[in-house]
HTML snippet that shows the backbone in 3Dmol.js (N, CA, C, O; Angstrom):
<script src="https://3Dmol.org/build/3Dmol-min.js"></script>
<div id="view" style="width:600px;height:400px;position:relative"></div>
<script>
const pdb = `
ATOM      1  N   MET A   1      -3.747 -82.193 -36.303  1.00  0.00           N
ATOM      2  CA  MET A   1      -4.998 -82.030 -35.685  1.00  0.00           C
ATOM      3  C   MET A   1      -5.038 -80.571 -35.605  1.00  0.00           C
ATOM      4  O   MET A   1      -6.136 -80.027 -35.720  1.00  0.00           O
ATOM      5  N   VAL A   2      -3.678 -79.652 -35.370  1.00  0.00           N
ATOM      6  CA  VAL A   2      -3.530 -78.145 -35.553  1.00  0.00           C
ATOM      7  C   VAL A   2      -3.974 -77.688 -36.979  1.00  0.00           C
ATOM      8  O   VAL A   2      -4.404 -76.544 -37.131  1.00  0.00           O
ATOM      9  N   ILE A   3      -3.863 -78.701 -38.199  1.00  0.00           N
ATOM     10  CA  ILE A   3      -4.366 -78.136 -39.234  1.00  0.00           C
ATOM     11  C   ILE A   3      -5.621 -77.977 -39.663  1.00  0.00           C
ATOM     12  O   ILE A   3      -5.975 -77.250 -40.591  1.00  0.00           O
ATOM     13  N   LEU A   4      -6.415 -78.775 -38.873  1.00  0.00           N
ATOM     14  CA  LEU A   4      -7.839 -78.691 -38.610  1.00  0.00           C
ATOM     15  C   LEU A   4      -8.476 -77.360 -38.268  1.00  0.00           C
ATOM     16  O   LEU A   4      -9.554 -76.994 -38.737  1.00  0.00           O
ATOM     17  N   ILE A   5      -7.709 -76.633 -37.388  1.00  0.00           N
ATOM     18  CA  ILE A   5      -8.010 -75.522 -36.637  1.00  0.00           C
ATOM     19  C   ILE A   5      -7.804 -74.388 -37.958  1.00  0.00           C
ATOM     20  O   ILE A   5      -8.465 -73.356 -38.079  1.00  0.00           O
ATOM     21  N   LEU A   6      -6.955 -74.754 -38.699  1.00  0.00           N
ATOM     22  CA  LEU A   6      -6.648 -73.513 -39.930  1.00  0.00           C
ATOM     23  C   LEU A   6      -7.935 -74.082 -41.155  1.00  0.00           C
ATOM     24  O   LEU A   6      -8.872 -73.372 -41.520  1.00  0.00           O
ATOM     25  N   MET A   7      -7.705 -75.359 -41.580  1.00  0.00           N
ATOM     26  CA  MET A   7      -8.614 -75.737 -42.866  1.00  0.00           C
ATOM     27  C   MET A   7     -10.056 -75.657 -42.451  1.00  0.00           C
ATOM     28  O   MET A   7     -10.787 -75.450 -43.419  1.00  0.00           O
ATOM     29  N   ILE A   8     -10.593 -75.744 -41.468  1.00  0.00           N
ATOM     30  CA  ILE A   8     -11.810 -75.593 -41.242  1.00  0.00           C
ATOM     31  C   ILE A   8     -12.592 -74.254 -41.496  1.00  0.00           C
ATOM     32  O   ILE A   8     -13.642 -74.129 -42.126  1.00  0.00           O
ATOM     33  N   PRO A   9     -11.741 -73.126 -40.772  1.00  0.00           N
ATOM     34  CA  PRO A   9     -12.623 -71.678 -41.184  1.00  0.00           C
ATOM     35  C   PRO A   9     -12.095 -71.304 -42.754  1.00  0.00           C
ATOM     36  O   PRO A   9     -12.516 -70.283 -43.298  1.00  0.00           O
ATOM     37  N   ILE A  10     -11.284 -72.075 -43.336  1.00  0.00           N
ATOM     38  CA  ILE A  10     -10.731 -71.603 -44.721  1.00  0.00           C
ATOM     39  C   ILE A  10     -11.835 -72.030 -45.688  1.00  0.00           C
ATOM     40  O   ILE A  10     -12.245 -71.394 -46.659  1.00  0.00           O
ATOM     41  N   ALA A  11     -12.327 -73.467 -45.157  1.00  0.00           N
ATOM     42  CA  ALA A  11     -13.536 -73.970 -45.999  1.00  0.00           C
ATOM     43  C   ALA A  11     -14.530 -73.357 -45.914  1.00  0.00           C
ATOM     44  O   ALA A  11     -15.151 -73.071 -46.938  1.00  0.00           O
ATOM     45  N   GLY A  12     -14.990 -72.963 -44.626  1.00  0.00           N
ATOM     46  CA  GLY A  12     -16.180 -72.193 -44.234  1.00  0.00           C
ATOM     47  C   GLY A  12     -16.267 -70.730 -45.005  1.00  0.00           C
ATOM     48  O   GLY A  12     -17.336 -70.227 -45.351  1.00  0.00           O
ATOM     49  N   ALA A  13     -14.919 -70.107 -45.225  1.00  0.00           N
ATOM     50  CA  ALA A  13     -14.892 -68.877 -45.762  1.00  0.00           C
ATOM     51  C   ALA A  13     -15.144 -69.022 -47.226  1.00  0.00           C
ATOM     52  O   ALA A  13     -15.710 -68.098 -47.809  1.00  0.00           O
ATOM     53  N   LEU A  14     -14.748 -70.178 -47.929  1.00  0.00           N
ATOM     54  CA  LEU A  14     -14.634 -70.392 -49.459  1.00  0.00           C
ATOM     55  C   LEU A  14     -16.171 -70.578 -49.774  1.00  0.00           C
ATOM     56  O   LEU A  14     -16.750 -69.946 -50.658  1.00  0.00           O
ATOM     57  N   GLY A  15     -16.861 -71.660 -48.826  1.00  0.00           N
ATOM     58  CA  GLY A  15     -18.215 -71.771 -48.994  1.00  0.00           C
ATOM     59  C   GLY A  15     -19.242 -70.513 -48.885  1.00  0.00           C
ATOM     60  O   GLY A  15     -20.291 -70.374 -49.514  1.00  0.00           O
ATOM     61  N   LEU A  16     -18.685 -69.657 -47.950  1.00  0.00           N
ATOM     62  CA  LEU A  16     -19.821 -68.265 -48.035  1.00  0.00           C
ATOM     63  C   LEU A  16     -19.199 -67.450 -49.059  1.00  0.00           C
ATOM     64  O   LEU A  16     -19.886 -66.500 -49.436  1.00  0.00           O
ATOM     65  N   LEU A  17     -18.223 -67.573 -49.524  1.00  0.00           N
ATOM     66  CA  LEU A  17     -17.712 -66.503 -50.887  1.00  0.00           C
ATOM     67  C   LEU A  17     -18.472 -67.369 -52.268  1.00  0.00           C
ATOM     68  O   LEU A  17     -18.890 -66.733 -53.235  1.00  0.00           O
ATOM     69  N   ALA A  18     -18.556 -68.663 -52.200  1.00  0.00           N
ATOM     70  CA  ALA A  18     -19.393 -69.056 -53.134  1.00  0.00           C
ATOM     71  C   ALA A  18     -20.823 -68.792 -53.191  1.00  0.00           C
ATOM     72  O   ALA A  18     -21.392 -68.548 -54.255  1.00  0.00           O
ATOM     73  N   LEU A  19     -21.448 -68.841 -51.995  1.00  0.00           N
ATOM     74  CA  LEU A  19     -22.733 -68.469 -51.741  1.00  0.00           C
ATOM     75  C   LEU A  19     -22.951 -67.095 -52.189  1.00  0.00           C
ATOM     76  O   LEU A  19     -23.788 -66.748 -53.023  1.00  0.00           O
ATOM     77  N   TRP A  20     -22.159 -66.371 -51.589  1.00  0.00           N
ATOM     78  CA  TRP A  20     -22.290 -64.622 -52.235  1.00  0.00           C
ATOM     79  C   TRP A  20     -22.430 -64.692 -53.494  1.00  0.00           C
ATOM     80  O   TRP A  20     -23.418 -64.284 -54.104  1.00  0.00           O
ATOM     81  N   GLY A  21     -21.475 -65.204 -53.971  1.00  0.00           N
ATOM     82  CA  GLY A  21     -21.212 -65.247 -55.745  1.00  0.00           C
ATOM     83  C   GLY A  21     -22.391 -65.577 -56.408  1.00  0.00           C
ATOM     84  O   GLY A  21     -22.800 -64.868 -57.327  1.00  0.00           O
ATOM     85  N   PHE A  22     -23.086 -66.756 -55.978  1.00  0.00           N
ATOM     86  CA  PHE A  22     -24.298 -67.146 -56.440  1.00  0.00           C
ATOM     87  C   PHE A  22     -25.461 -66.310 -56.210  1.00  0.00           C
ATOM     88  O   PHE A  22     -26.277 -66.149 -57.116  1.00  0.00           O
ATOM     89  N   MET A  23     -25.616 -65.730 -55.002  1.00  0.00           N
ATOM     90  CA  MET A  23     -26.713 -64.794 -54.668  1.00  0.00           C
ATOM     91  C   MET A  23     -26.433 -63.557 -55.381  1.00  0.00           C
ATOM     92  O   MET A  23     -27.476 -63.031 -55.768  1.00  0.00           O
ATOM     93  N   TRP A  24     -25.338 -62.889 -55.697  1.00  0.00           N
ATOM     94  CA  TRP A  24     -25.063 -61.908 -56.571  1.00  0.00           C
ATOM     95  C   TRP A  24     -25.383 -62.161 -58.188  1.00  0.00           C
ATOM     96  O   TRP A  24     -25.809 -61.285 -58.941  1.00  0.00           O
ATOM     97  N   ALA A  25     -25.154 -63.241 -58.485  1.00  0.00           N
ATOM     98  CA  ALA A  25     -25.716 -63.663 -60.001  1.00  0.00           C
ATOM     99  C   ALA A  25     -27.154 -63.540 -60.161  1.00  0.00           C
ATOM    100  O   ALA A  25     -27.799 -62.974 -61.043  1.00  0.00           O
ATOM    101  N   LEU A  26     -27.610 -64.321 -58.911  1.00  0.00           N
ATOM    102  CA  LEU A  26     -29.301 -64.116 -58.925  1.00  0.00           C
ATOM    103  C   LEU A  26     -29.709 -62.879 -58.807  1.00  0.00           C
ATOM    104  O   LEU A  26     -30.716 -62.600 -59.457  1.00  0.00           O
ATOM    105  N   LYS A  27     -29.156 -61.919 -58.072  1.00  0.00           N
ATOM    106  CA  LYS A  27     -29.778 -60.664 -57.936  1.00  0.00           C
ATOM    107  C   LYS A  27     -29.451 -59.696 -59.260  1.00  0.00           C
ATOM    108  O   LYS A  27     -30.165 -58.707 -59.429  1.00  0.00           O
ATOM    109  N   SER A  28     -28.352 -59.991 -60.213  1.00  0.00           N
ATOM    110  CA  SER A  28     -27.962 -59.307 -60.973  1.00  0.00           C
ATOM    111  C   SER A  28     -28.867 -59.886 -62.372  1.00  0.00           C
ATOM    112  O   SER A  28     -28.885 -59.159 -63.365  1.00  0.00           O
ATOM    113  N   HIS A  29     -29.334 -60.723 -62.387  1.00  0.00           N
ATOM    114  CA  HIS A  29     -30.090 -61.442 -63.207  1.00  0.00           C
ATOM    115  C   HIS A  29     -29.399 -62.266 -64.359  1.00  0.00           C
ATOM    116  O   HIS A  29     -29.840 -62.268 -65.508  1.00  0.00           O
ATOM    117  N   GLN A  30     -28.248 -62.985 -63.951  1.00  0.00           N
ATOM    118  CA  GLN A  30     -27.426 -63.616 -64.797  1.00  0.00           C
ATOM    119  C   GLN A  30     -28.122 -65.090 -65.180  1.00  0.00           C
ATOM    120  O   GLN A  30     -27.562 -65.827 -65.990  1.00  0.00           O
ATOM    121  N   PHE A  31     -29.235 -65.422 -64.614  1.00  0.00           N
ATOM    122  CA  PHE A  31     -29.861 -66.488 -65.148  1.00  0.00           C
ATOM    123  C   PHE A  31     -30.941 -66.306 -65.959  1.00  0.00           C
ATOM    124  O   PHE A  31     -31.613 -67.289 -66.271  1.00  0.00           O
ATOM    125  N   GLU A  32     -31.253 -65.112 -66.394  1.00  0.00           N
ATOM    126  CA  GLU A  32     -32.381 -64.712 -67.213  1.00  0.00           C
ATOM    127  C   GLU A  32     -32.265 -65.283 -68.696  1.00  0.00           C
ATOM    128  O   GLU A  32     -31.139 -65.503 -69.143  1.00  0.00           O
ATOM    129  N   ASP A  33     -33.185 -65.484 -69.328  1.00  0.00           N
ATOM    130  CA  ASP A  33     -33.246 -65.787 -70.709  1.00  0.00           C
ATOM    131  C   ASP A  33     -32.305 -67.129 -70.963  1.00  0.00           C
ATOM    132  O   ASP A  33     -31.501 -66.950 -71.878  1.00  0.00           O
ATOM    133  N   MET A  34     -32.250 -68.223 -70.442  1.00  0.00           N
ATOM    134  CA  MET A  34     -31.212 -69.267 -70.940  1.00  0.00           C
ATOM    135  C   MET A  34     -31.415 -69.649 -72.172  1.00  0.00           C
ATOM    136  O   MET A  34     -30.430 -69.645 -72.911  1.00  0.00           O
ATOM    137  N   GLN A  35     -32.396 -69.968 -72.584  1.00  0.00           N
ATOM    138  CA  GLN A  35     -33.048 -70.457 -73.963  1.00  0.00           C
ATOM    139  C   GLN A  35     -32.385 -69.662 -75.221  1.00  0.00           C
ATOM    140  O   GLN A  35     -31.775 -70.131 -76.181  1.00  0.00           O
ATOM    141  N   GLY A  36     -32.708 -68.272 -74.901  1.00  0.00           N
ATOM    142  CA  GLY A  36     -32.460 -67.132 -75.740  1.00  0.00           C
ATOM    143  C   GLY A  36     -30.788 -67.251 -76.003  1.00  0.00           C
ATOM    144  O   GLY A  36     -30.289 -67.256 -77.128  1.00  0.00           O
ATOM    145  N   ASN A  37     -30.140 -67.332 -74.928  1.00  0.00           N
ATOM    146  CA  ASN A  37     -28.785 -67.289 -74.831  1.00  0.00           C
ATOM    147  C   ASN A  37     -28.141 -68.575 -75.885  1.00  0.00           C
ATOM    148  O   ASN A  37     -27.209 -68.534 -76.688  1.00  0.00           O
ATOM    149  N   ALA A  38     -28.968 -69.576 -75.538  1.00  0.00           N
ATOM    150  CA  ALA A  38     -28.186 -70.913 -76.120  1.00  0.00           C
ATOM    151  C   ALA A  38     -28.505 -70.904 -77.577  1.00  0.00           C
ATOM    152  O   ALA A  38     -27.817 -71.611 -78.314  1.00  0.00           O
ATOM    153  N   GLU A  39     -29.481 -70.176 -78.080  1.00  0.00           N
ATOM    154  CA  GLU A  39     -29.832 -70.204 -79.566  1.00  0.00           C
ATOM    155  C   GLU A  39     -29.208 -68.687 -80.273  1.00  0.00           C
ATOM    156  O   GLU A  39     -29.080 -68.578 -81.493  1.00  0.00           O
ATOM    157  N   ARG A  40     -28.941 -67.843 -79.548  1.00  0.00           N
ATOM    158  CA  ARG A  40     -28.022 -66.550 -80.089  1.00  0.00           C
ATOM    159  C   ARG A  40     -26.843 -66.814 -80.753  1.00  0.00           C
ATOM    160  O   ARG A  40     -26.435 -66.166 -81.716  1.00  0.00           O
ATOM    161  N   ILE A  41     -26.163 -67.983 -80.130  1.00  0.00           N
ATOM    162  CA  ILE A  41     -24.670 -68.274 -80.723  1.00  0.00           C
ATOM    163  C   ILE A  41     -24.882 -68.970 -82.057  1.00  0.00           C
ATOM    164  O   ILE A  41     -23.907 -68.914 -82.807  1.00  0.00           O
ATOM    165  N   LEU A  42     -26.047 -69.671 -82.552  1.00  0.00           N
ATOM    166  CA  LEU A  42     -26.211 -70.426 -83.511  1.00  0.00           C
ATOM    167  C   LEU A  42     -26.433 -69.328 -84.871  1.00  0.00           C
ATOM    168  O   LEU A  42     -26.099 -69.656 -86.009  1.00  0.00           O
ATOM    169  N   HIS A  43     -26.965 -68.169 -84.587  1.00  0.00           N
ATOM    170  CA  HIS A  43     -27.273 -67.394 -85.581  1.00  0.00           C
ATOM    171  C   HIS A  43     -26.227 -66.072 -85.886  1.00  0.00           C
ATOM    172  O   HIS A  43     -25.801 -65.290 -85.035  1.00  0.00           O
ATOM    173  N   ASP A  44     -25.947 -66.058 -87.323  1.00  0.00           N
ATOM    174  CA  ASP A  44     -24.922 -65.209 -87.713  1.00  0.00           C
ATOM    175  C   ASP A  44     -25.629 -63.889 -87.763  1.00  0.00           C
ATOM    176  O   ASP A  44     -26.820 -63.846 -88.073  1.00  0.00           O
ATOM    177  N   GLU A  45     -24.901 -62.740 -87.450  1.00  0.00           N
ATOM    178  CA  GLU A  45     -25.349 -61.382 -87.510  1.00  0.00           C
ATOM    179  C   GLU A  45     -25.238 -60.990 -88.967  1.00  0.00           C
ATOM    180  O   GLU A  45     -26.051 -60.145 -89.339  1.00  0.00           O
ATOM    181  N   ASP A  46     -24.447 -61.416 -89.786  1.00  0.00           N
ATOM    182  CA  ASP A  46     -24.447 -61.109 -91.202  1.00  0.00           C
ATOM    183  C   ASP A  46     -25.783 -61.510 -91.813  1.00  0.00           C
ATOM    184  O   ASP A  46     -26.087 -60.949 -92.866  1.00  0.00           O
ATOM    185  N   ASP A  47     -26.651 -62.436 -91.278  1.00  0.00           N
ATOM    186  CA  ASP A  47     -27.649 -62.956 -91.882  1.00  0.00           C
ATOM    187  C   ASP A  47     -28.824 -61.850 -91.691  1.00  0.00           C
ATOM    188  O   ASP A  47     -29.905 -62.260 -92.115  1.00  0.00           O
ATOM    189  N   ALA A  48     -28.854 -60.564 -91.157  1.00  0.00           N
ATOM    190  CA  ALA A  48     -29.947 -60.067 -91.047  1.00  0.00           C
ATOM    191  C   ALA A  48     -29.882 -58.764 -91.954  1.00  0.00           C
ATOM    192  O   ALA A  48     -30.450 -57.723 -91.626  1.00  0.00           O
ATOM    193  N   ASP A  49     -29.133 -58.909 -93.140  1.00  0.00           N
ATOM    194  CA  ASP A  49     -28.965 -58.052 -94.197  1.00  0.00           C
ATOM    195  C   ASP A  49     -29.957 -58.402 -95.043  1.00  0.00           C
ATOM    196  O   ASP A  49     -30.091 -57.812 -96.115  1.00  0.00           O
TER     197      ASP A  49
END
`;
const viewer = $3Dmol.createViewer("view");
viewer.addModel(pdb, "pdb");
viewer.setStyle({}, {cartoon: {color: "spectrum"}});
viewer.zoomTo();
viewer.render();
</script>
């Protein structure tokens, strides 16, 4: 039972850390232009010549 006193706050802190990371990614526009990023890998840079 004593371990729950330790584990519950740790789980809460990790959850808040994950939420903070997700909110940071949203604010820094990490999820913009998902289709362009998916197609960019398929094109060679050497083909531009």
